[in-house]
N, CA, C, O and CB atoms as a CASP TS submission, in Angstrom:
PFRMAT TS
TARGET T0000
AUTHOR 0000-0000-0000
METHOD Language model
MODEL 1
PARENT N/A
ATOM      1  N   MET     1       0.870  -1.174   0.053  1.00  0.00           N
ATOM      2  CA  MET     1       0.022  -0.018  -0.033  1.00  0.00           C
ATOM      3  C   MET     1       0.985   1.196   0.000  1.00  0.00           C
ATOM      4  O   MET     1       1.993   1.305   0.698  1.00  0.00           O
ATOM      5  CB  MET     1      -1.064   0.014   1.150  1.00  0.00           C
ATOM      6  N   GLU     2       0.410   2.219  -1.019  1.00  0.00           N
ATOM      7  CA  GLU     2       1.269   3.524  -1.048  1.00  0.00           C
ATOM      8  C   GLU     2       0.773   4.426  -0.024  1.00  0.00           C
ATOM      9  O   GLU     2      -0.406   4.626   0.270  1.00  0.00           O
ATOM     10  CB  GLU     2       1.233   4.281  -2.447  1.00  0.00           C
ATOM     11  N   LYS     3       1.921   5.001   0.535  1.00  0.00           N
ATOM     12  CA  LYS     3       1.706   6.175   1.687  1.00  0.00           C
ATOM     13  C   LYS     3       1.247   7.538   0.886  1.00  0.00           C
ATOM     14  O   LYS     3       1.923   7.974  -0.045  1.00  0.00           O
ATOM     15  CB  LYS     3       3.294   6.513   2.632  1.00  0.00           C
ATOM     16  N   LEU     4       0.419   7.970   1.192  1.00  0.00           N
ATOM     17  CA  LEU     4      -0.156   9.397   0.929  1.00  0.00           C
ATOM     18  C   LEU     4       0.571  10.456   1.492  1.00  0.00           C
ATOM     19  O   LEU     4       0.652  10.468   2.721  1.00  0.00           O
ATOM     20  CB  LEU     4      -1.505   9.557   1.435  1.00  0.00           C
ATOM     21  N   HIS     5       1.120  11.353   0.848  1.00  0.00           N
ATOM     22  CA  HIS     5       1.522  12.568   1.709  1.00  0.00           C
ATOM     23  C   HIS     5       0.615  13.963   1.284  1.00  0.00           C
ATOM     24  O   HIS     5      -0.171  14.001   0.338  1.00  0.00           O
ATOM     25  CB  HIS     5       3.241  12.860   1.457  1.00  0.00           C
ATOM     26  N   LYS     6       0.812  14.701   1.891  1.00  0.00           N
ATOM     27  CA  LYS     6      -0.018  16.018   2.216  1.00  0.00           C
ATOM     28  C   LYS     6      -0.609  16.363   0.851  1.00  0.00           C
ATOM     29  O   LYS     6      -1.786  16.280   0.500  1.00  0.00           O
ATOM     30  CB  LYS     6       0.944  17.352   2.851  1.00  0.00           C
ATOM     31  N   GLU     7       0.595  16.819   0.064  1.00  0.00           N
ATOM     32  CA  GLU     7       0.234  17.329  -1.315  1.00  0.00           C
ATOM     33  C   GLU     7      -0.611  16.375  -2.245  1.00  0.00           C
ATOM     34  O   GLU     7      -1.518  16.758  -2.985  1.00  0.00           O
ATOM     35  CB  GLU     7       1.529  17.650  -2.047  1.00  0.00           C
ATOM     36  N   LYS     8      -0.194  15.128  -2.102  1.00  0.00           N
ATOM     37  CA  LYS     8      -1.153  14.296  -2.897  1.00  0.00           C
ATOM     38  C   LYS     8      -2.550  13.903  -2.195  1.00  0.00           C
ATOM     39  O   LYS     8      -3.397  13.255  -2.811  1.00  0.00           O
ATOM     40  CB  LYS     8      -0.421  12.998  -3.270  1.00  0.00           C
ATOM     41  N   LEU     9      -2.723  14.308  -0.950  1.00  0.00           N
ATOM     42  CA  LEU     9      -3.912  14.045  -0.374  1.00  0.00           C
ATOM     43  C   LEU     9      -4.757  15.551  -0.928  1.00  0.00           C
ATOM     44  O   LEU     9      -5.901  15.510  -1.380  1.00  0.00           O
ATOM     45  CB  LEU     9      -3.711  13.748   1.425  1.00  0.00           C
ATOM     46  N   ASN    10      -4.123  16.568  -0.820  1.00  0.00           N
ATOM     47  CA  ASN    10      -4.819  17.880  -1.257  1.00  0.00           C
ATOM     48  C   ASN    10      -5.364  17.879  -2.477  1.00  0.00           C
ATOM     49  O   ASN    10      -6.430  18.436  -2.739  1.00  0.00           O
ATOM     50  CB  ASN    10      -3.988  18.981  -1.263  1.00  0.00           C
ATOM     51  N   VAL    11      -4.468  17.080  -3.511  1.00  0.00           N
ATOM     52  CA  VAL    11      -4.779  17.033  -4.953  1.00  0.00           C
ATOM     53  C   VAL    11      -6.156  15.959  -4.841  1.00  0.00           C
ATOM     54  O   VAL    11      -7.282  16.142  -5.302  1.00  0.00           O
ATOM     55  CB  VAL    11      -3.306  16.411  -5.990  1.00  0.00           C
ATOM     56  N   LEU    12      -5.738  15.027  -4.220  1.00  0.00           N
ATOM     57  CA  LEU    12      -7.119  13.896  -4.368  1.00  0.00           C
ATOM     58  C   LEU    12      -8.310  14.458  -3.799  1.00  0.00           C
ATOM     59  O   LEU    12      -9.347  14.382  -4.458  1.00  0.00           O
ATOM     60  CB  LEU    12      -6.933  12.390  -3.523  1.00  0.00           C
ATOM     61  N   TYR    13      -8.315  14.971  -2.757  1.00  0.00           N
ATOM     62  CA  TYR    13      -9.519  15.545  -2.129  1.00  0.00           C
ATOM     63  C   TYR    13     -10.091  17.241  -2.491  1.00  0.00           C
ATOM     64  O   TYR    13     -11.160  17.780  -2.208  1.00  0.00           O
ATOM     65  CB  TYR    13      -9.151  15.417  -0.578  1.00  0.00           C
ATOM     66  N   SER    14      -8.982  17.720  -3.163  1.00  0.00           N
ATOM     67  CA  SER    14      -9.118  19.268  -3.352  1.00  0.00           C
ATOM     68  C   SER    14      -9.539  20.139  -2.210  1.00  0.00           C
ATOM     69  O   SER    14     -10.226  21.152  -2.347  1.00  0.00           O
ATOM     70  CB  SER    14     -10.093  19.540  -4.388  1.00  0.00           C
ATOM     71  N   SER    15      -9.090  19.685  -1.095  1.00  0.00           N
ATOM     72  CA  SER    15      -9.462  20.520   0.151  1.00  0.00           C
ATOM     73  C   SER    15      -8.525  21.667  -0.008  1.00  0.00           C
ATOM     74  O   SER    15      -7.378  21.603  -0.449  1.00  0.00           O
ATOM     75  CB  SER    15      -9.269  19.728   1.648  1.00  0.00           C
ATOM     76  N   PRO    16      -9.208  22.805   0.441  1.00  0.00           N
ATOM     77  CA  PRO    16      -8.838  24.440   0.505  1.00  0.00           C
ATOM     78  C   PRO    16      -7.541  24.349   1.516  1.00  0.00           C
ATOM     79  O   PRO    16      -7.374  23.455   2.345  1.00  0.00           O
ATOM     80  CB  PRO    16     -10.296  25.587   1.250  1.00  0.00           C
ATOM     81  N   ASN    17      -6.797  25.286   1.314  1.00  0.00           N
ATOM     82  CA  ASN    17      -5.606  25.644   2.160  1.00  0.00           C
ATOM     83  C   ASN    17      -6.211  26.101   3.679  1.00  0.00           C
ATOM     84  O   ASN    17      -6.995  27.042   3.801  1.00  0.00           O
ATOM     85  CB  ASN    17      -4.694  26.951   1.375  1.00  0.00           C
ATOM     86  N   ILE    18      -5.838  25.479   4.545  1.00  0.00           N
ATOM     87  CA  ILE    18      -6.488  25.580   5.881  1.00  0.00           C
ATOM     88  C   ILE    18      -6.243  27.259   6.311  1.00  0.00           C
ATOM     89  O   ILE    18      -7.123  28.046   6.660  1.00  0.00           O
ATOM     90  CB  ILE    18      -5.708  24.376   7.058  1.00  0.00           C
ATOM     91  N   VAL    19      -4.765  27.533   6.169  1.00  0.00           N
ATOM     92  CA  VAL    19      -4.211  28.933   6.367  1.00  0.00           C
ATOM     93  C   VAL    19      -5.084  30.046   5.526  1.00  0.00           C
ATOM     94  O   VAL    19      -5.469  31.080   6.071  1.00  0.00           O
ATOM     95  CB  VAL    19      -2.609  28.956   5.864  1.00  0.00           C
ATOM     96  N   GLN    20      -5.317  29.788   4.366  1.00  0.00           N
ATOM     97  CA  GLN    20      -6.090  30.806   3.611  1.00  0.00           C
ATOM     98  C   GLN    20      -7.547  30.844   3.977  1.00  0.00           C
ATOM     99  O   GLN    20      -8.337  31.771   3.796  1.00  0.00           O
ATOM    100  CB  GLN    20      -5.974  30.558   2.135  1.00  0.00           C
ATOM    101  N   MET    21      -7.761  29.674   4.521  1.00  0.00           N
ATOM    102  CA  MET    21      -9.319  29.666   5.002  1.00  0.00           C
ATOM    103  C   MET    21      -9.470  30.598   6.173  1.00  0.00           C
ATOM    104  O   MET    21     -10.212  31.579   6.224  1.00  0.00           O
ATOM    105  CB  MET    21      -9.856  28.136   5.490  1.00  0.00           C
ATOM    106  N   ILE    22      -8.629  30.134   7.139  1.00  0.00           N
ATOM    107  CA  ILE    22      -8.717  31.218   8.234  1.00  0.00           C
ATOM    108  C   ILE    22      -8.511  32.506   8.296  1.00  0.00           C
ATOM    109  O   ILE    22      -9.101  33.219   9.109  1.00  0.00           O
ATOM    110  CB  ILE    22      -8.097  31.004   9.019  1.00  0.00           C
ATOM    111  N   LYS    23      -7.427  33.058   7.222  1.00  0.00           N
ATOM    112  CA  LYS    23      -7.416  34.226   7.135  1.00  0.00           C
ATOM    113  C   LYS    23      -8.717  34.860   6.311  1.00  0.00           C
ATOM    114  O   LYS    23      -9.247  35.941   6.571  1.00  0.00           O
ATOM    115  CB  LYS    23      -6.177  34.475   6.643  1.00  0.00           C
ATOM    116  N   SER    24      -9.029  34.120   5.465  1.00  0.00           N
ATOM    117  CA  SER    24     -10.336  34.603   4.630  1.00  0.00           C
ATOM    118  C   SER    24     -11.649  35.025   5.679  1.00  0.00           C
ATOM    119  O   SER    24     -12.284  36.077   5.611  1.00  0.00           O
ATOM    120  CB  SER    24     -10.870  33.212   3.540  1.00  0.00           C
ATOM    121  N   ARG    25     -11.872  33.896   6.671  1.00  0.00           N
ATOM    122  CA  ARG    25     -12.720  34.043   7.519  1.00  0.00           C
ATOM    123  C   ARG    25     -12.628  35.198   8.646  1.00  0.00           C
ATOM    124  O   ARG    25     -13.612  35.717   9.172  1.00  0.00           O
ATOM    125  CB  ARG    25     -12.778  32.900   7.969  1.00  0.00           C
ATOM    126  N   ARG    26     -11.233  35.523   8.936  1.00  0.00           N
ATOM    127  CA  ARG    26     -10.818  36.454   9.664  1.00  0.00           C
ATOM    128  C   ARG    26     -11.238  37.816   9.558  1.00  0.00           C
ATOM    129  O   ARG    26     -11.709  38.634  10.348  1.00  0.00           O
ATOM    130  CB  ARG    26      -9.719  36.400   9.578  1.00  0.00           C
ATOM    131  N   MET    27     -10.739  37.819   7.593  1.00  0.00           N
ATOM    132  CA  MET    27     -11.437  39.168   7.356  1.00  0.00           C
ATOM    133  C   MET    27     -12.525  39.554   6.967  1.00  0.00           C
ATOM    134  O   MET    27     -12.746  40.736   6.705  1.00  0.00           O
ATOM    135  CB  MET    27     -10.993  39.733   6.732  1.00  0.00           C
ATOM    136  N   ARG    28     -13.616  38.370   6.839  1.00  0.00           N
ATOM    137  CA  ARG    28     -14.906  38.429   6.873  1.00  0.00           C
ATOM    138  C   ARG    28     -15.486  38.748   8.150  1.00  0.00           C
ATOM    139  O   ARG    28     -16.539  39.385   8.120  1.00  0.00           O
ATOM    140  CB  ARG    28     -15.364  37.341   6.422  1.00  0.00           C
ATOM    141  N   TRP    29     -15.041  38.455   9.179  1.00  0.00           N
ATOM    142  CA  TRP    29     -15.545  38.882  10.650  1.00  0.00           C
ATOM    143  C   TRP    29     -15.347  40.198  10.893  1.00  0.00           C
ATOM    144  O   TRP    29     -16.107  40.903  11.557  1.00  0.00           O
ATOM    145  CB  TRP    29     -14.870  38.170  11.791  1.00  0.00           C
ATOM    146  N   ALA    30     -14.093  40.636  10.242  1.00  0.00           N
ATOM    147  CA  ALA    30     -13.512  41.979  10.509  1.00  0.00           C
ATOM    148  C   ALA    30     -14.444  43.043   9.888  1.00  0.00           C
ATOM    149  O   ALA    30     -14.837  44.049  10.480  1.00  0.00           O
ATOM    150  CB  ALA    30     -12.026  42.102   9.907  1.00  0.00           C
ATOM    151  N   GLY    31     -14.756  42.684   8.588  1.00  0.00           N
ATOM    152  CA  GLY    31     -15.830  43.407   7.745  1.00  0.00           C
ATOM    153  C   GLY    31     -17.062  43.515   8.537  1.00  0.00           C
ATOM    154  O   GLY    31     -17.588  44.577   8.871  1.00  0.00           O
ATOM    155  N   HIS    32     -17.481  42.333   8.813  1.00  0.00           N
ATOM    156  CA  HIS    32     -18.951  42.320   9.807  1.00  0.00           C
ATOM    157  C   HIS    32     -18.715  43.245  11.029  1.00  0.00           C
ATOM    158  O   HIS    32     -19.695  43.943  11.290  1.00  0.00           O
ATOM    159  CB  HIS    32     -19.367  40.628  10.502  1.00  0.00           C
ATOM    160  N   ALA    33     -17.718  43.399  11.780  1.00  0.00           N
ATOM    161  CA  ALA    33     -17.628  44.163  12.853  1.00  0.00           C
ATOM    162  C   ALA    33     -17.415  45.454  12.603  1.00  0.00           C
ATOM    163  O   ALA    33     -17.841  46.297  13.393  1.00  0.00           O
ATOM    164  CB  ALA    33     -16.773  43.751  13.625  1.00  0.00           C
ATOM    165  N   ALA    34     -16.718  45.815  11.460  1.00  0.00           N
ATOM    166  CA  ALA    34     -16.830  47.143  11.042  1.00  0.00           C
ATOM    167  C   ALA    34     -18.054  47.646  10.499  1.00  0.00           C
ATOM    168  O   ALA    34     -18.297  48.852  10.523  1.00  0.00           O
ATOM    169  CB  ALA    34     -15.933  47.363  10.183  1.00  0.00           C
ATOM    170  N   ARG    35     -18.778  46.874  10.049  1.00  0.00           N
ATOM    171  CA  ARG    35     -20.362  47.301   9.577  1.00  0.00           C
ATOM    172  C   ARG    35     -21.061  47.645  10.471  1.00  0.00           C
ATOM    173  O   ARG    35     -21.810  48.621  10.440  1.00  0.00           O
ATOM    174  CB  ARG    35     -21.200  46.340   8.969  1.00  0.00           C
ATOM    175  N   MET    36     -20.857  46.635  11.688  1.00  0.00           N
ATOM    176  CA  MET    36     -21.740  47.061  12.850  1.00  0.00           C
ATOM    177  C   MET    36     -21.403  48.067  13.729  1.00  0.00           C
ATOM    178  O   MET    36     -22.097  48.136  14.744  1.00  0.00           O
ATOM    179  CB  MET    36     -21.960  46.080  13.636  1.00  0.00           C
ATOM    180  N   GLY    37     -20.491  48.880  13.590  1.00  0.00           N
ATOM    181  CA  GLY    37     -19.970  50.145  14.133  1.00  0.00           C
ATOM    182  C   GLY    37     -19.938  50.209  15.688  1.00  0.00           C
ATOM    183  O   GLY    37     -19.406  49.414  16.463  1.00  0.00           O
ATOM    184  N   GLU    38     -20.632  51.340  15.958  1.00  0.00           N
ATOM    185  CA  GLU    38     -20.489  51.641  17.481  1.00  0.00           C
ATOM    186  C   GLU    38     -21.728  50.603  18.307  1.00  0.00           C
ATOM    187  O   GLU    38     -21.661  50.247  19.484  1.00  0.00           O
ATOM    188  CB  GLU    38     -20.805  53.541  17.768  1.00  0.00           C
ATOM    189  N   ARG    39     -22.731  50.290  17.412  1.00  0.00           N
ATOM    190  CA  ARG    39     -23.920  49.215  18.149  1.00  0.00           C
ATOM    191  C   ARG    39     -23.314  47.955  18.496  1.00  0.00           C
ATOM    192  O   ARG    39     -23.809  47.328  19.432  1.00  0.00           O
ATOM    193  CB  ARG    39     -25.246  48.786  17.129  1.00  0.00           C
ATOM    194  N   GLY    40     -22.140  47.406  17.774  1.00  0.00           N
ATOM    195  CA  GLY    40     -21.762  46.273  17.696  1.00  0.00           C
ATOM    196  C   GLY    40     -20.813  46.126  19.117  1.00  0.00           C
ATOM    197  O   GLY    40     -21.021  45.152  19.841  1.00  0.00           O
ATOM    198  N   GLY    41     -19.951  46.950  19.423  1.00  0.00           N
ATOM    199  CA  GLY    41     -19.129  46.834  20.326  1.00  0.00           C
ATOM    200  C   GLY    41     -18.386  45.706  20.297  1.00  0.00           C
ATOM    201  O   GLY    41     -18.386  45.093  21.365  1.00  0.00           O
ATOM    202  N   VAL    42     -17.753  45.234  19.420  1.00  0.00           N
ATOM    203  CA  VAL    42     -17.113  43.872  19.298  1.00  0.00           C
ATOM    204  C   VAL    42     -15.751  44.329  19.716  1.00  0.00           C
ATOM    205  O   VAL    42     -15.110  43.677  20.540  1.00  0.00           O
ATOM    206  CB  VAL    42     -17.186  43.104  17.753  1.00  0.00           C
ATOM    207  N   LEU    43     -15.249  45.513  19.136  1.00  0.00           N
ATOM    208  CA  LEU    43     -13.570  45.796  19.192  1.00  0.00           C
ATOM    209  C   LEU    43     -13.522  46.719  20.337  1.00  0.00           C
ATOM    210  O   LEU    43     -12.428  47.282  20.372  1.00  0.00           O
ATOM    211  CB  LEU    43     -12.800  46.577  17.709  1.00  0.00           C
ATOM    212  N   MET    44     -14.255  47.052  21.217  1.00  0.00           N
ATOM    213  CA  MET    44     -14.176  48.069  22.141  1.00  0.00           C
ATOM    214  C   MET    44     -13.491  47.437  23.550  1.00  0.00           C
ATOM    215  O   MET    44     -12.839  48.178  24.286  1.00  0.00           O
ATOM    216  CB  MET    44     -15.677  48.685  22.339  1.00  0.00           C
ATOM    217  N   GLY    45     -13.644  46.348  23.790  1.00  0.00           N
ATOM    218  CA  GLY    45     -13.256  45.543  25.101  1.00  0.00           C
ATOM    219  C   GLY    45     -11.688  45.787  25.311  1.00  0.00           C
ATOM    220  O   GLY    45     -10.850  45.841  24.411  1.00  0.00           O
ATOM    221  N   LYS    46     -11.508  45.896  26.419  1.00  0.00           N
ATOM    222  CA  LYS    46     -10.210  46.051  27.117  1.00  0.00           C
ATOM    223  C   LYS    46      -9.832  44.767  27.912  1.00  0.00           C
ATOM    224  O   LYS    46     -10.606  44.441  28.812  1.00  0.00           O
ATOM    225  CB  LYS    46     -10.271  47.280  28.090  1.00  0.00           C
ATOM    226  N   PRO    47      -8.680  43.963  27.672  1.00  0.00           N
ATOM    227  CA  PRO    47      -8.583  42.860  28.758  1.00  0.00           C
ATOM    228  C   PRO    47      -8.412  43.206  30.229  1.00  0.00           C
ATOM    229  O   PRO    47      -7.775  44.174  30.643  1.00  0.00           O
ATOM    230  CB  PRO    47      -7.457  42.021  28.450  1.00  0.00           C
ATOM    231  N   VAL    48      -9.058  42.297  30.979  1.00  0.00           N
ATOM    232  CA  VAL    48      -8.802  42.741  32.306  1.00  0.00           C
ATOM    233  C   VAL    48      -7.877  41.720  33.271  1.00  0.00           C
ATOM    234  O   VAL    48      -8.041  40.513  33.087  1.00  0.00           O
ATOM    235  CB  VAL    48     -10.196  42.975  32.929  1.00  0.00           C
ATOM    236  N   GLY    49      -7.089  42.075  34.105  1.00  0.00           N
ATOM    237  CA  GLY    49      -6.044  41.106  34.791  1.00  0.00           C
ATOM    238  C   GLY    49      -4.579  41.789  34.493  1.00  0.00           C
ATOM    239  O   GLY    49      -4.365  42.883  33.970  1.00  0.00           O
ATOM    240  N   GLU    50      -3.659  40.849  34.964  1.00  0.00           N
ATOM    241  CA  GLU    50      -2.165  40.961  34.645  1.00  0.00           C
ATOM    242  C   GLU    50      -1.913  40.499  33.385  1.00  0.00           C
ATOM    243  O   GLU    50      -2.552  39.550  32.929  1.00  0.00           O
ATOM    244  CB  GLU    50      -1.285  40.224  35.564  1.00  0.00           C
ATOM    245  N   ARG    51      -0.813  41.216  32.594  1.00  0.00           N
ATOM    246  CA  ARG    51      -0.257  40.666  31.517  1.00  0.00           C
ATOM    247  C   ARG    51       0.787  39.397  31.660  1.00  0.00           C
ATOM    248  O   ARG    51       1.491  39.464  32.667  1.00  0.00           O
ATOM    249  CB  ARG    51       0.337  41.741  30.904  1.00  0.00           C
ATOM    250  N   PRO    52       0.972  38.393  30.916  1.00  0.00           N
ATOM    251  CA  PRO    52       1.629  37.378  30.763  1.00  0.00           C
ATOM    252  C   PRO    52       3.006  38.003  30.581  1.00  0.00           C
ATOM    253  O   PRO    52       3.121  39.107  30.050  1.00  0.00           O
ATOM    254  CB  PRO    52       1.093  36.516  29.721  1.00  0.00           C
ATOM    255  N   LEU    53       4.220  37.191  31.089  1.00  0.00           N
ATOM    256  CA  LEU    53       5.653  37.491  30.841  1.00  0.00           C
ATOM    257  C   LEU    53       5.971  37.238  29.402  1.00  0.00           C
ATOM    258  O   LEU    53       5.254  36.521  28.703  1.00  0.00           O
ATOM    259  CB  LEU    53       6.583  36.643  31.745  1.00  0.00           C
ATOM    260  N   GLY    54       7.089  37.852  28.946  1.00  0.00           N
ATOM    261  CA  GLY    54       7.462  37.675  27.649  1.00  0.00           C
ATOM    262  C   GLY    54       7.043  38.862  26.541  1.00  0.00           C
ATOM    263  O   GLY    54       6.650  40.011  26.738  1.00  0.00           O
ATOM    264  N   ARG    55       7.278  38.144  25.327  1.00  0.00           N
ATOM    265  CA  ARG    55       6.720  39.387  24.306  1.00  0.00           C
ATOM    266  C   ARG    55       5.354  39.197  23.933  1.00  0.00           C
ATOM    267  O   ARG    55       4.909  38.120  23.536  1.00  0.00           O
ATOM    268  CB  ARG    55       7.525  39.505  22.876  1.00  0.00           C
ATOM    269  N   PRO    56       4.485  40.572  24.103  1.00  0.00           N
ATOM    270  CA  PRO    56       3.075  40.383  23.723  1.00  0.00           C
ATOM    271  C   PRO    56       2.682  39.755  22.577  1.00  0.00           C
ATOM    272  O   PRO    56       3.365  39.902  21.563  1.00  0.00           O
ATOM    273  CB  PRO    56       2.499  41.469  23.655  1.00  0.00           C
ATOM    274  N   ARG    57       1.584  39.003  22.562  1.00  0.00           N
ATOM    275  CA  ARG    57       1.049  38.288  21.396  1.00  0.00           C
ATOM    276  C   ARG    57       0.551  39.237  20.325  1.00  0.00           C
ATOM    277  O   ARG    57       0.124  40.322  20.720  1.00  0.00           O
ATOM    278  CB  ARG    57      -0.077  37.363  21.816  1.00  0.00           C
ATOM    279  N   ARG    58       0.545  39.040  19.322  1.00  0.00           N
ATOM    280  CA  ARG    58      -0.225  39.652  18.137  1.00  0.00           C
ATOM    281  C   ARG    58      -1.612  39.747  18.491  1.00  0.00           C
ATOM    282  O   ARG    58      -2.182  38.759  18.955  1.00  0.00           O
ATOM    283  CB  ARG    58      -0.104  38.830  16.821  1.00  0.00           C
ATOM    284  N   SER    59      -2.294  40.979  18.298  1.00  0.00           N
ATOM    285  CA  SER    59      -3.546  41.083  18.479  1.00  0.00           C
ATOM    286  C   SER    59      -4.522  40.929  17.354  1.00  0.00           C
ATOM    287  O   SER    59      -4.220  41.182  16.187  1.00  0.00           O
ATOM    288  CB  SER    59      -3.678  42.149  19.017  1.00  0.00           C
ATOM    289  N   TRP    60      -5.726  40.496  17.745  1.00  0.00           N
ATOM    290  CA  TRP    60      -6.407  40.301  16.521  1.00  0.00           C
ATOM    291  C   TRP    60      -6.606  41.375  15.349  1.00  0.00           C
ATOM    292  O   TRP    60      -6.962  40.995  14.233  1.00  0.00           O
ATOM    293  CB  TRP    60      -7.585  39.931  16.909  1.00  0.00           C
ATOM    294  N   GLU    61      -6.404  42.527  15.587  1.00  0.00           N
ATOM    295  CA  GLU    61      -6.319  43.634  14.642  1.00  0.00           C
ATOM    296  C   GLU    61      -5.165  43.853  14.246  1.00  0.00           C
ATOM    297  O   GLU    61      -5.064  44.616  13.285  1.00  0.00           O
ATOM    298  CB  GLU    61      -6.759  44.760  15.052  1.00  0.00           C
ATOM    299  N   ASP    62      -4.101  43.358  14.748  1.00  0.00           N
ATOM    300  CA  ASP    62      -2.708  43.394  13.905  1.00  0.00           C
ATOM    301  C   ASP    62      -2.772  42.101  12.850  1.00  0.00           C
ATOM    302  O   ASP    62      -2.364  42.213  11.694  1.00  0.00           O
ATOM    303  CB  ASP    62      -1.225  43.226  15.046  1.00  0.00           C
ATOM    304  N   ASN    63      -3.237  41.067  13.290  1.00  0.00           N
ATOM    305  CA  ASN    63      -3.455  39.998  12.331  1.00  0.00           C
ATOM    306  C   ASN    63      -4.383  40.427  10.893  1.00  0.00           C
ATOM    307  O   ASN    63      -4.141  40.240   9.700  1.00  0.00           O
ATOM    308  CB  ASN    63      -4.214  38.824  13.196  1.00  0.00           C
ATOM    309  N   ILE    64      -5.305  40.948  11.455  1.00  0.00           N
ATOM    310  CA  ILE    64      -6.276  41.663  10.159  1.00  0.00           C
ATOM    311  C   ILE    64      -5.410  42.559   9.391  1.00  0.00           C
ATOM    312  O   ILE    64      -5.286  42.421   8.174  1.00  0.00           O
ATOM    313  CB  ILE    64      -7.652  42.673  10.704  1.00  0.00           C
ATOM    314  N   ASN    65      -4.801  43.478  10.058  1.00  0.00           N
ATOM    315  CA  ASN    65      -3.792  44.389   9.213  1.00  0.00           C
ATOM    316  C   ASN    65      -2.867  43.804   8.260  1.00  0.00           C
ATOM    317  O   ASN    65      -2.707  44.168   7.095  1.00  0.00           O
ATOM    318  CB  ASN    65      -2.924  45.118  10.084  1.00  0.00           C
ATOM    319  N   MET    66      -2.125  42.624   9.023  1.00  0.00           N
ATOM    320  CA  MET    66      -1.406  41.946   8.131  1.00  0.00           C
ATOM    321  C   MET    66      -1.951  41.323   6.902  1.00  0.00           C
ATOM    322  O   MET    66      -1.518  41.521   5.767  1.00  0.00           O
ATOM    323  CB  MET    66      -0.865  41.100   8.766  1.00  0.00           C
ATOM    324  N   ASN    67      -2.984  40.516   7.242  1.00  0.00           N
ATOM    325  CA  ASN    67      -3.803  39.720   6.153  1.00  0.00           C
ATOM    326  C   ASN    67      -4.421  40.848   4.989  1.00  0.00           C
ATOM    327  O   ASN    67      -4.528  40.479   3.820  1.00  0.00           O
ATOM    328  CB  ASN    67      -5.189  38.822   6.989  1.00  0.00           C
ATOM    329  N   LEU    68      -4.761  42.044   5.340  1.00  0.00           N
ATOM    330  CA  LEU    68      -4.960  43.026   4.393  1.00  0.00           C
ATOM    331  C   LEU    68      -3.891  43.416   3.679  1.00  0.00           C
ATOM    332  O   LEU    68      -4.065  43.506   2.463  1.00  0.00           O
ATOM    333  CB  LEU    68      -5.458  44.045   4.897  1.00  0.00           C
ATOM    334  N   GLN    69      -2.507  43.748   4.248  1.00  0.00           N
ATOM    335  CA  GLN    69      -1.433  43.897   3.667  1.00  0.00           C
ATOM    336  C   GLN    69      -0.950  42.839   2.432  1.00  0.00           C
ATOM    337  O   GLN    69      -0.435  43.118   1.350  1.00  0.00           O
ATOM    338  CB  GLN    69      -0.620  43.944   4.708  1.00  0.00           C
ATOM    339  N   GLU    70      -1.275  41.650   2.946  1.00  0.00           N
ATOM    340  CA  GLU    70      -0.999  40.596   2.067  1.00  0.00           C
ATOM    341  C   GLU    70      -2.024  40.646   0.626  1.00  0.00           C
ATOM    342  O   GLU    70      -1.659  40.330  -0.506  1.00  0.00           O
ATOM    343  CB  GLU    70      -1.197  39.213   2.968  1.00  0.00           C
ATOM    344  N   VAL    71      -3.190  41.062   0.973  1.00  0.00           N
ATOM    345  CA  VAL    71      -4.127  41.222   0.041  1.00  0.00           C
ATOM    346  C   VAL    71      -3.897  42.481  -1.202  1.00  0.00           C
ATOM    347  O   VAL    71      -4.189  42.441  -2.397  1.00  0.00           O
ATOM    348  CB  VAL    71      -5.351  41.435   0.893  1.00  0.00           C
ATOM    349  N   GLY    72      -3.208  43.671  -0.324  1.00  0.00           N
ATOM    350  CA  GLY    72      -3.047  44.583  -1.009  1.00  0.00           C
ATOM    351  C   GLY    72      -3.691  45.757  -0.732  1.00  0.00           C
ATOM    352  O   GLY    72      -3.603  46.753  -1.450  1.00  0.00           O
ATOM    353  N   PHE    73      -4.292  45.695   0.209  1.00  0.00           N
ATOM    354  CA  PHE    73      -5.157  46.927   0.776  1.00  0.00           C
ATOM    355  C   PHE    73      -4.332  47.580   1.703  1.00  0.00           C
ATOM    356  O   PHE    73      -5.015  48.545   2.047  1.00  0.00           O
ATOM    357  CB  PHE    73      -6.543  46.535   1.519  1.00  0.00           C
ATOM    358  N   GLY    74      -3.276  47.628   2.307  1.00  0.00           N
ATOM    359  CA  GLY    74      -2.627  48.160   3.254  1.00  0.00           C
ATOM    360  C   GLY    74      -3.348  48.570   4.546  1.00  0.00           C
ATOM    361  O   GLY    74      -4.384  47.970   4.835  1.00  0.00           O
ATOM    362  N   ASP    75      -2.932  49.446   5.267  1.00  0.00           N
ATOM    363  CA  ASP    75      -3.655  49.637   6.530  1.00  0.00           C
ATOM    364  C   ASP    75      -4.985  50.590   6.376  1.00  0.00           C
ATOM    365  O   ASP    75      -4.970  51.803   6.169  1.00  0.00           O
ATOM    366  CB  ASP    75      -2.627  50.275   7.584  1.00  0.00           C
ATOM    367  N   VAL    76      -6.147  49.742   6.529  1.00  0.00           N
ATOM    368  CA  VAL    76      -7.511  50.290   6.699  1.00  0.00           C
ATOM    369  C   VAL    76      -7.927  50.266   8.156  1.00  0.00           C
ATOM    370  O   VAL    76      -7.738  49.370   8.979  1.00  0.00           O
ATOM    371  CB  VAL    76      -8.529  49.498   5.855  1.00  0.00           C
ATOM    372  N   ASP    77      -8.554  51.477   8.309  1.00  0.00           N
ATOM    373  CA  ASP    77      -9.236  51.446   9.745  1.00  0.00           C
ATOM    374  C   ASP    77     -10.709  51.195   9.608  1.00  0.00           C
ATOM    375  O   ASP    77     -11.420  51.134  10.611  1.00  0.00           O
ATOM    376  CB  ASP    77      -9.041  52.851  10.561  1.00  0.00           C
TER
END
């Protein structure tokens, strides 16, 4: 029996790239939150409590900006 590798399985089942799917859905949610505006209140919260040690993790907003730059939209507020 032949061992199937990731590339061959992707071609065989034509599954979408999971990273691209996550980025796409993240940008879709960002558009939804932007359209909600003030009444949505999704992006208005601040975390409560102490910060963990080490380098700060990337925020959701930073990830959105990186995805938009990859697509070619640059910084959009």
